[in-house]
C-alpha angles and dihedrals in degrees: 000000000000092000092049092052090049091050089048089052091053092049090048090055090056094045096048096043097144095051093046092044088059090052091046093053091048091053093046096047094039092052090046094051097045093039094052091060093038091060089059089059091052090046090053091065096045125117118291097010112145123228093252092050090045091055094048093049092045092052092051093043102044108021103035093031090047093063090048089050090053090057094043097049093045091049091049092051091046093049093050092047090052091048091053094042090056088062099053091113093046093048091047091050090051089053093051090058094051109282112138121226089247091055092048091051091048090054090052093048092048092053091047093046093053094047095043096048095050093042095047093050091052089045093055090057090054091044091056090057092042092051092053089050091051092049090050090051092051091049091048089054091049091241090119128033118256089234093068110106124210108257103171110135146127095332098059098028094044091050092051092047091051091046092052092048093048092048089049093050092044092051091047091048093052092045091046093052089050092049093050098042116118132006115332094236092054091046090052092051092047091048092052092047094045094233118154133146125224111247116248095233091057091052091049092047091050093050092047091053093048089048091050091051089053090051091051090051091052092047090052093055096042119024101021095046091063094048119113089223108091090207095053096096089053091059091065104024095047095064098036094086091049093050093046092047093053089045092055089044090056089055094041098114092053095042092047092050092051093044094050091051091049093047096043094097090050095050091043087070087072089062129235096343091053095046091046090049093054091044093050093046089056095043095043097038093126093056096039091047088081089063093043093048095050091045092050093051091045094053097038095049099042096044095042099047097036092050088049090053089050091053089050090052091058099040113021098077091065096053106026116092094206116048093187091055089049092052092048093051089050090051092049091049090053093048095047091045090050093051095049092042091051091051092048091048091052088048089055091054093043092049092050093049091049093045097048102033091067094055098079093115092048091051091047092051091051090052092047090056092052109277115137123229091252092052092052090048091048091052091053091050091048088050090050090048091055093049090046092052092050091044094051091050094049093043091050089050090051092050090054088068088067106028102049098044092043092048090052091046089054092049095248094117129237091309116054118241095235150012093050087146091064097078090051093051092047091047091052090048092050092047091049092050093048098044093040093051091045092051093049094045092048092049092049094048092047091050090052091051090051094046094051093040126255097259091046091049092052091050094044 
């Protein structure tokens, strides 16, 4: 039976190519991002590295890379959970024909293990290149001596690869237990209805992160403002938007469900597509939470850190003793923000592709009961618009945890003195990415349903 479940796992990988591609890309890019910073930590303890260079490399590797790792690992866990949740009906059907819960969980773990091993190995190759690029950037900014040689190797990259695989397996195990809990017939009915409760530990974790972000904001305005170190406020304010964004992402299913219910009368004005979008956003909040979480982190991180860098550009010269150091820190902030924002943006696209590609049967049923292709596509775009609106709001709220305290700490007041156009530009960019990806994914899924035939798509 073990061989048959492994064979079933391999066939499932081929059948659900789009969903597993999203997971694969998350593993590859996540390993590359974490591994790039991890190699700096290994380099810090290489031969001939001075104490000052060791400190700079360690800060970049552990502190800055640690916040990136938080986003990456959360995104990875969320992506895998969504991928398993989309298969609730399939798993329930397997159980009704004799598959035990243990066998179903083994199939899920086998799929995840294959994807995560291959993805993490490819990610370590990219991480090695990325680590060398980061070291060159630090040397170019005179933060690290030119004599320091890159020493990232099996120790750091292997540790990151193992960490990513373990997180992947852990997430798949938790999602698999959830999918196989209770009688198969009840699980099948719940999967068809889209009902699923948010786990208590996720709610607690989200609230703890949001509370911690609030504490960081308060510390920035009080303790760090009085510090003689001009960079002290950055130590607390810089990470507040990331922590708050991940906290909101943890609560995304609950927040999306509440928001869709509140906005249903507004979207109903657009007619059937708008009403259906609000209804689906509430019913499918667990699946769409992956999109909402990635969008929230993207907006919160980019707006928060880039506004902070803008505030530094206007105020740091007057208080920083070393202008070159200030310019280098600004450059590093921009690079790190760019890397995290790029990862979050790719996660938005991946989450949308995974969430929509699996809805071929749903789209086919809507067309069989009279909905036109344009109406189905319009409902998906309206759904994406709702998720985008909620994501922009939550991301903007997360960015406040960095922008307002840091602006006060730099004596600009609660509202910064410049770059107020930046949040608008970033919001438009985020909306364009989300709506563009949703439109492309919906068109591709509808084309697949048409090519295979509506009745075939429903039965598939």
